[in-house]
C-alpha positions as CSV (number, residue, x, y, z in Angstrom):
1,M,90.3,68.1,89.2
2,A,92.3,70.3,86.8
3,T,89.4,70.2,84.4
4,L,87.0,71.5,87.1
5,S,89.4,74.3,87.9
6,L,89.6,75.3,84.3
7,L,85.8,75.0,84.0
8,A,85.5,77.4,86.9
9,F,87.5,80.0,84.9
10,F,85.2,80.2,81.9
11,L,81.8,79.3,83.4
12,P,81.2,82.7,85.0
13,L,81.8,84.4,81.7
14,A,78.8,82.9,80.1
15,A,76.6,84.4,82.7
16,S,75.6,87.6,80.8
17,V,73.9,87.6,77.5
18,P,71.9,90.0,75.3
19,V,69.5,87.2,74.9
20,D,66.2,85.8,76.2
21,F,67.7,82.5,77.1
22,F,69.2,83.4,80.5
23,K,67.4,82.1,83.6
24,P,67.2,84.4,86.7
25,C,67.6,82.6,90.0
26,D,66.4,83.5,93.5
27,S,67.8,86.9,94.6
28,V,66.8,90.1,96.3
29,G,67.4,92.2,93.2
30,K,65.7,92.1,89.8
31,I,67.6,91.7,86.6
32,N,66.4,94.3,84.0
33,S,68.8,93.3,81.2
34,L,71.8,91.1,80.6
35,D,74.5,91.5,77.9
36,V,77.5,89.4,77.1
37,T,80.0,90.4,74.4
38,P,80.6,88.3,72.4
39,C,77.8,85.9,72.7
40,V,77.6,83.9,69.5
41,G,74.7,81.6,69.0
42,S,71.0,81.2,69.9
43,G,70.1,79.3,73.0
44,L,73.8,78.8,73.9
45,C,76.6,81.3,74.6
46,Q,79.8,80.2,72.7
47,F,83.0,81.7,74.0
48,P,86.1,81.5,71.7
49,R,89.3,80.6,73.6
50,G,91.8,83.5,73.6
51,Q,89.2,86.2,73.7
52,D,87.9,88.6,76.4
53,I,84.3,88.4,77.5
54,T,82.4,91.4,78.8
55,I,79.5,90.9,81.1
56,N,77.0,93.7,81.7
57,V,74.0,93.2,84.1
58,N,71.5,96.0,84.6
59,F,69.4,95.4,87.7
60,T,67.4,97.0,90.4
61,M,68.7,96.7,94.0
62,G,66.5,94.8,96.4
63,S,68.4,95.8,99.5
64,E,71.2,98.1,100.7
65,I,74.7,96.8,99.9
66,T,77.9,97.8,101.7
67,A,80.0,95.0,100.3
68,A,79.7,92.6,97.4
69,K,81.5,89.5,96.0
70,P,81.0,87.2,93.1
71,A,80.2,83.5,93.2
72,V,80.2,81.1,90.2
73,F,78.8,77.6,89.9
74,A,78.7,75.1,87.1
75,Y,75.9,72.6,86.6
76,L,77.3,69.3,85.4
77,G,74.1,67.3,84.9
78,F,72.2,67.6,88.2
79,L,75.4,68.4,90.1
80,K,76.0,72.1,91.1
81,V,79.7,72.6,91.5
82,P,81.2,75.8,93.1
83,E,84.0,77.1,90.9
84,P,87.1,78.7,92.5
85,F,87.1,81.4,89.7
86,P,90.2,83.5,90.2
87,M,88.7,87.0,90.0
88,E,88.6,90.1,92.1
89,Q,86.5,89.3,95.2
90,D,85.4,92.9,95.8
91,S,82.6,93.5,93.3
92,C,81.8,97.1,94.6
93,G,84.2,98.6,92.0
94,H,82.3,96.8,89.2
95,F,79.0,98.7,89.9
96,S,78.0,101.9,88.1
97,R,78.0,103.5,91.6
98,N,80.4,102.6,94.4
99,C,79.3,100.9,97.6
100,P,77.4,101.5,99.8
101,L,74.4,101.2,97.4
102,A,70.9,102.1,98.5
103,A,67.9,99.7,98.0
104,N,65.5,100.1,95.0
105,I,67.9,101.9,92.7
106,E,69.0,100.8,89.2
107,Q,72.6,99.6,88.9
108,T,74.9,98.2,86.2
109,Y,77.5,95.5,87.0
110,T,80.3,95.2,84.5
111,T,83.2,92.8,84.4
112,H,85.7,91.4,81.9
113,V,87.1,87.9,81.8
114,L,89.7,86.3,79.5
115,I,88.8,82.8,78.1
116,K,92.2,81.3,78.1
117,D,93.5,79.1,75.3
118,A,94.1,76.4,77.9
119,Y,90.4,76.0,78.8
120,P,88.9,72.8,77.7
121,K,86.2,72.8,75.1
122,I,83.2,72.0,77.2
123,R,79.4,72.7,77.5
124,V,77.8,73.5,80.8
125,V,75.2,75.7,82.5
126,A,77.0,78.5,84.3
127,E,75.4,80.3,87.3
128,W,76.8,83.7,88.3
129,Q,75.9,85.3,91.6
130,I,76.7,88.6,93.4
131,R,76.4,88.3,97.2
132,D,76.3,91.1,99.7
133,Q,77.9,91.7,103.1
134,N,75.5,89.2,104.7
135,D,76.1,86.5,102.0
136,Q,72.6,87.2,100.6
137,I,72.3,86.8,96.8
138,V,71.8,90.2,95.3
139,I,71.6,89.1,91.6
140,C,71.8,85.6,90.1
141,F,71.4,84.2,86.6
142,A,72.2,81.0,84.8
143,V,73.1,80.5,81.1
144,P,74.1,77.6,78.9
145,V,77.8,78.0,77.9
146,Q,80.2,76.4,75.5
147,V,83.9,77.1,75.2
148,V,84.9,76.7,71.5
């Protein structure tokens, strides 16, 4: 159980990458670009323990947003596990404009996460979501991640 909790901590970090190997998932918004710094490797984001990860997602809003919160999942084989990632639950402050946000406008979502030294070295697929006030998925993407 402790491993899953630690897994939750680093999985969301892998979500954003300046690469073509992220997979968008069903959402009302459209991802225009994704950038993770650092993201070392091709086809797999490798996150060194003890370093900060910066995630930038440029997207076009699909609906109006008055509130937003993150949700992170890890795919362990075919099992999708929700991760209790300890992060700020109000995502509105992470957008380039503050909430409320109008539909059909371009936004940037930015967040920073520390990959702690205590995290296990593991390889998973991480799925990062931002959900609105109605729990509707605004943006969603999945990325292969390895903590090194």
